C-alpha positions as CSV (number, residue, x, y, z in Angstrom):
1,M,0.3,0.1,0.1
2,T,1.7,3.1,-0.9
3,D,1.4,6.8,1.7
4,R,0.3,9.2,-0.9
5,T,-3.0,10.0,-2.3
6,D,-2.7,9.1,-6.2
7,T,-4.2,12.5,-7.6
8,R,-3.0,11.9,-11.0
9,T,-6.7,10.4,-13.1
10,N,-5.3,9.9,-16.7
11,W,-2.6,12.3,-18.5
12,L,-4.1,12.0,-21.8
13,D,-8.1,13.0,-22.3
14,P,-9.8,10.7,-25.0
15,R,-9.6,12.4,-27.8
16,Q,-5.7,12.6,-27.1
17,L,-5.3,9.3,-26.1
18,D,-6.8,7.6,-29.4
19,A,-4.2,10.3,-31.3
20,V,-1.9,8.6,-29.4
21,R,-2.6,5.1,-29.9
22,D,-2.8,5.7,-33.8
23,Q,0.7,7.1,-33.8
24,V,3.2,5.7,-31.2
25,P,2.8,2.1,-28.7
26,L,2.1,3.2,-25.4
27,V,3.9,1.5,-22.2
28,Y,1.7,-1.0,-20.0
29,V,2.5,-3.1,-17.2
30,D,0.9,-6.6,-16.6
31,A,1.1,-8.1,-13.3
32,V,0.6,-11.5,-12.5
33,P,-0.8,-11.9,-8.7
34,V,0.4,-14.9,-6.8
35,R,0.3,-16.8,-3.3
36,T,3.1,-18.4,-2.3
37,D,3.8,-20.9,0.5
38,D,6.4,-20.6,3.5
39,M,9.3,-21.6,1.2
40,G,8.3,-18.8,-1.4
41,N,6.8,-21.3,-4.1
42,V,3.9,-20.5,-6.2
43,T,0.6,-22.1,-4.8
44,H,-1.8,-20.2,-6.5
45,V,-2.5,-17.3,-9.8
46,G,-4.9,-15.0,-8.9
47,M,-7.4,-14.0,-12.3
48,L,-10.0,-10.8,-12.9
49,L,-12.5,-10.9,-14.3
50,R,-13.6,-8.0,-15.9
51,Q,-14.5,-7.0,-19.3
52,T,-11.5,-6.4,-21.6
53,P,-11.1,-4.2,-24.7
54,D,-12.9,-5.8,-26.8
55,G,-15.8,-5.4,-25.4
56,S,-16.1,-9.6,-24.2
57,I,-15.9,-10.8,-20.5
58,S,-12.8,-12.8,-19.8
59,R,-10.3,-13.6,-17.0
60,T,-7.5,-11.8,-17.5
61,V,-4.4,-10.6,-15.2
62,V,-3.9,-7.1,-13.6
63,S,-3.0,-4.6,-16.1
64,G,-2.8,-1.1,-17.2
65,R,-0.7,1.7,-18.3
66,V,1.9,3.8,-17.2
67,L,2.1,7.3,-16.6
68,L,4.3,10.1,-17.6
69,N,7.1,10.4,-14.9
70,E,5.9,7.6,-13.1
71,R,8.1,5.0,-11.8
72,I,7.4,1.2,-13.0
73,R,7.1,0.4,-9.8
74,E,4.6,3.1,-8.9
75,A,2.7,1.6,-11.6
76,L,2.7,-1.3,-10.6
77,L,1.4,-1.2,-6.7
78,R,-1.3,1.7,-8.4
79,H,-2.8,-0.8,-10.5
80,L,-2.6,-4.0,-8.5
81,E,-4.2,-1.6,-5.9
82,K,-7.0,-0.5,-8.5
83,D,-7.7,-4.0,-9.0
84,L,-7.0,-6.1,-5.5
85,G,-8.0,-3.6,-3.1
86,P,-5.6,-1.7,-1.0
87,L,-5.5,-4.3,1.3
88,A,-3.6,-7.1,-1.0
89,L,-0.3,-5.9,0.3
90,P,1.8,-6.6,-2.9
91,K,5.5,-7.6,-2.4
92,I,7.6,-6.1,-5.1
93,P,11.0,-5.4,-5.2
94,P,12.4,-1.6,-4.4
95,E,13.5,-2.0,-8.5
96,P,11.9,-5.1,-10.2
97,A,12.1,-6.8,-13.3
98,P,9.9,-8.3,-15.5
99,F,9.5,-11.8,-16.3
100,T,9.3,-10.8,-20.2
101,V,8.2,-8.1,-22.8
102,V,4.9,-8.4,-24.2
103,E,3.8,-7.0,-27.4
104,Y,-0.1,-6.6,-27.7
105,F,-1.5,-5.5,-31.3
106,P,-4.9,-4.8,-32.8
107,D,-4.4,-7.4,-35.5
108,P,-4.3,-11.0,-33.1
109,A,-2.0,-12.8,-35.8
110,V,1.3,-10.6,-35.4
111,S,1.9,-11.9,-31.5
112,G,-0.9,-13.5,-29.9
113,F,-1.3,-10.7,-27.9
114,H,-4.8,-8.8,-28.8
115,D,-5.8,-5.5,-27.9
116,P,-8.1,-3.9,-30.3
117,R,-7.6,-0.4,-29.8
118,Q,-3.9,-0.4,-29.7
119,H,0.0,-1.7,-29.9
120,A,1.1,-1.4,-26.3
121,V,4.6,-2.8,-25.1
122,S,4.2,-4.0,-21.9
123,L,6.7,-5.6,-18.9
124,A,5.4,-8.2,-17.1
125,F,5.7,-9.3,-13.7
126,V,4.7,-12.4,-11.3
127,V,4.0,-10.4,-7.9
128,P,3.3,-12.4,-4.9
129,V,0.1,-10.9,-2.8
130,S,-0.2,-11.2,0.9
131,G,-3.0,-9.8,1.8
132,D,-6.7,-9.5,1.7
133,C,-7.7,-9.2,-2.0
134,Q,-11.0,-7.6,-2.9
135,P,-11.8,-6.8,-6.5
136,T,-12.3,-3.6,-6.8
137,Q,-15.2,-1.6,-9.4
138,A,-12.7,-2.9,-12.0
139,A,-13.3,-5.9,-11.7
140,L,-16.2,-8.9,-12.0
141,D,-14.2,-10.8,-9.7
142,L,-11.3,-12.7,-8.5
143,A,-10.6,-16.2,-8.5
144,W,-7.5,-18.3,-7.0
145,Y,-6.4,-21.3,-9.3
146,S,-3.5,-23.4,-8.2
147,P,-1.0,-23.6,-10.8
148,A,-2.7,-26.9,-13.2
149,E,-6.1,-25.5,-12.8
150,A,-4.6,-21.9,-13.9
151,V,-3.6,-23.7,-17.3
152,S,-6.2,-26.0,-17.6
153,E,-8.1,-25.9,-21.0
154,S,-11.2,-24.6,-18.8
155,V,-9.9,-21.4,-17.4
156,R,-7.7,-20.9,-21.0
157,R,-11.2,-20.7,-22.4
158,E,-11.9,-18.1,-20.5
159,M,-9.2,-15.8,-21.4
160,T,-8.7,-13.5,-24.2
161,S,-5.7,-11.0,-25.7
162,G,-3.3,-13.8,-25.4
163,H,-3.4,-13.9,-21.7
164,D,-3.6,-17.7,-21.6
165,R,-0.2,-17.2,-22.4
166,L,1.0,-14.9,-20.2
167,I,-0.2,-17.2,-17.2
168,R,1.7,-20.2,-19.0
169,L,5.0,-17.9,-19.3
170,A,4.5,-16.6,-15.4
171,L,4.7,-20.1,-14.2
172,A,7.2,-20.8,-16.0
173,S,8.7,-18.6,-15.3
174,V,9.1,-19.4,-11.3
175,G,9.3,-23.1,-11.9
176,V,5.3,-24.1,-11.5
177,L,4.3,-24.5,-15.2
178,P,2.7,-28.3,-15.2
């Protein structure tokens, strides 16, 4: 939880944002929330149920833009608090390093990661959370899955935008891909 109030609501108005999206890729963060055991092994993966940019309802990870003059760590904390609530207590190191970089394109055939609005570059992180996660207005639901459940066909069918691949990459990065 941060000790300051976030007063930045949006760094561009919607019309300006659309114009920028048409001309340059935007920087995002993707955070895969996880629960760990006493040894630090991932035991559960958290996924939100929300409306995605293409209008569908699907399982997804915590995601959002990095604002102008905002550090990556600050962006992660802001989006995790926004989506999981202020008591999620994410454990983000002082200098976080992504497990991968994801490129989202309007055409899903380009990279397998899809955002109909734009070309976006996202730094993806696995973030342990230890507190009480309560999805906020931004999400319809939060569910926790074992690593095996998270990559199961039934859960994968609930995901869009390539997030099923992102979950597999996240689990592989922490050595628990079933």
